[in-house]
C-alpha positions in Angstrom: 112.2 106.5 93.5 111.6 109.7 95.3 110.6 110.1 98.9 109.7 112.9 101.3 111.2 112.7 104.8 109.3 115.1 107.0 110.7 116.1 110.4 108.0 116.1 113.1 108.4 118.7 115.9 106.4 120.4 118.7 106.1 124.0 119.8 107.3 123.1 123.3 110.5 121.3 122.2 113.8 123.1 122.7 115.7 124.3 119.6 118.4 122.0 118.2 121.6 121.8 120.2 124.9 122.5 118.5 125.5 118.8 118.4 122.2 118.1 116.7 123.0 120.9 114.1 126.3 119.3 113.4 124.7 115.8 113.0 122.1 117.3 110.6 124.9 119.0 108.6 126.8 115.7 108.5 123.7 113.8 107.4 123.0 116.4 104.7 126.6 116.2 103.4 126.4 112.4 103.3 123.2 112.3 101.2 124.4 115.2 99.0 127.7 113.4 98.3 125.8 110.2 97.5 123.6 112.0 95.0 120.5 111.1 97.1 119.4 114.6 98.3 117.2 116.5 95.9 116.2 119.2 98.3 116.2 119.9 102.1 115.1 122.8 104.3 113.6 123.8 107.6 110.1 125.2 107.9 109.0 128.1 110.2 106.6 127.7 113.0 102.9 127.1 112.1 101.9 130.4 113.8 103.6 132.1 110.8 101.3 130.2 108.3 98.5 131.7 106.2 95.9 129.6 104.5 94.6 130.8 101.2 91.3 129.5 99.7 90.5 130.6 96.2 88.2 127.8 95.3 84.9 128.5 93.5 85.7 132.1 92.9 86.2 133.0 96.5 89.3 134.6 97.9 89.8 134.2 101.6 92.9 134.1 103.8 93.0 132.7 107.2 96.0 133.5 109.5 97.5 130.4 111.2 97.9 126.8 110.2 95.4 124.7 108.3 95.4 122.1 111.1 95.9 122.8 114.8 98.1 120.2 116.4 100.7 119.9 119.1 103.0 118.4 116.4 103.9 119.9 113.1 106.4 119.5 110.2 109.5 121.6 111.0 111.6 120.6 108.0 112.0 118.0 105.3 114.3 116.2 102.9 113.3 115.1 99.4 115.5 112.1 98.4 116.0 110.0 95.4 117.1 106.4 96.1 116.9 103.0 94.4 114.8 101.2 97.0 112.3 101.5 99.8 114.9 99.9 102.1 117.4 102.6 101.4 114.7 105.3 102.0 113.8 103.7 105.3 117.5 103.6 106.3 117.9 107.2 105.5 114.7 108.2 107.3 116.1 106.4 110.4 119.4 108.2 110.1 117.7 111.5 109.6 115.6 111.0 112.7 118.7 110.2 114.7 120.6 113.2 113.3 117.9 115.7 114.2 116.7 113.9 117.3 113.1 114.2 116.1 110.5 111.8 114.8 110.3 111.7 111.0 107.7 110.5 108.5 108.6 108.8 105.2 106.3 109.0 102.3 106.8 108.2 98.6 106.3 111.0 96.1 103.9 110.4 93.2 104.7 111.1 89.6 
């Protein structure tokens, strides 16, 4: 089963401390070594986003995020595990490592 663990951040939150960065690196190493990490990365700030809409023959671009919110996704892990319980455990560990809230969602297909 594959899951997306999204890191939830805010524009006003301080950048990661060196200790948090080390904890994230350790968590990444752990899930990589266990064969559970399919992909992981950080995401730039929403103010760097551009929304493209090419539906129905139109071609528009809108600078900025699709949704305005105080919170946004600042990174994610895609994991492959044998059970929901393992995914929940890894989400809790990821939250602790990066000192941020995370959201766990199953991937379809």
